[in-house]
C-alpha positions, 0 to 999 in steps of 0.5 A: 500500500505505501508503494502505491501511495508513493506511485500516485504522488510521483505521477501527481508530481510529474503532471504538475511539473509538465503543467508548469513547463507548458506554462513557461514555454507559453510565456517564452513564446508570448514574449517572443511574439511581443518582441517581434511586434515591437520590432515591427512598430519600431521599423514603421516609426523609423520609416515614418520619421524618414518620410516626414524628414524627406517631406520637410526637405522637399518643401524647403527646396520648393519654398526656399529656392526652386519655387521663387527662382522659377517665378523669377525665371518665368517673369524674366523669360516672359519679359523677353518673349513679350518684346521680341516676338510677334503677336501670333507667337505671343498669343500662344502664352497670353495676350499680345501687347499694344506695343513692344520692341518687335512692333517698334522695329517693324518686325525686325526683332522677330526676324532676327530671332527667326532668321539669324538665331533660327529659334524654334520653340518646338522642338529646339527650345523644348528639347534643350537644343537652344540656349545661349542668347547673344543679343535680344535684338541683333547687331543691326538694331544695336548699331542703330541704338548707338547711332540714335540713343534718343530714339523711341526704340533705343529708349524702349530697349534700355527700359526693357533691359533695365526691367529685365535685369533689375526686377528679375535677373538680379534677384534670381542671381542673388537667390542662386548664389545664396541657396542653389548649392544647398536646395537645388534638386540636381538631376543625375549627370546623365539625365541632365545631358539628356534633357539639355544636350546644348550644354552636355559637354560643359565642364560646369554641367548641372551648374552651367545655367547658374554660372552663366546667369550669374555672369550675364547678370553681373556684366549687364548690371555694369552696363546699366551703370554705364548707361547712366553716364550716357555711355551706350558703347555696350548694349548687351553682355559680350563676355557672358551670353544669356542662358535661355534654358535656365527656365526649363531647368528650374521648372523641371526641378519644381515639377519633380519636387511637387510630384515628390511632395504629393507622393510623400504626402499621400505616401504618409497615408499609405504608410498609415494604411500599411501600418494598419495592415502590418498591425493586423497581420501581426495581430492575426499571426499572434492570434494564431500562435496564441490559439495554437499555444492555447490549444496546446496549453489546454491539452497539457493543462487538461492532462495535468488536471486529469492527472492531478485529479486521478492522482488525488483519487488514487491518493484518497483510495490509497489513504482509505485503504 
């Protein structure tokens, strides 16, 4: 009888031990699952942080440089276009002016652009083939300005140039010198060469339009000061030519930054929905694991309970005997 009692106690102890082991294993599994969940949450938070930082950077590029530089470039380009083209060309972008340099020259300015410069908006300008501009009105008209500096055309020419330089080029130059290197959305060298084949061989490459605009503006500002003393020897920069492609360079940057801003902004919502999916997936996996664990635990617990109950009954029987 004592041997049977000892066997019952042994069985009871083993079952209780197994129940405890199952509990410990379940705790370990649950801890690992929680650790994985925390790791996923940490990764999501890190990705969201990087996305937010990138969005802040993009918006700084737009507001701090590319946006205002593009507007200045548009103003400059439009001022040139409104004065050197005929009504048909101007009407494609707005309304033809009552008067401009081309009308004052009886169409000779537009003729210079078409026949001497051989300018074609499509495809030459749009494809990045036309860039350096040696003169707004051409050599013949410049000679006439020097010969008759008080003429209506000469007076209008100087007024237009002063407006272009002082209102648009100088602020753009100053902005470029201050912010371009830190806030430009530089394309890769290969993309730049493809977009702007006219300067593909330039040593300055992605900085060439900036360098040209800085030089052209600085030289023209000096010419304006010479005009104040009635010195009309120089009517257009001769060392630096105007980089006509600078507007395309800026507008392409602005378009790409706006697309990126939209992507990152809507991407924030995508990240949140992705986070929800990951969270739900994690919860499902955790639920499945916990369910399996619970089932196993229930089996062991049930077995342990049955065993414990059996051991109790056996012990009771043995005791009564």
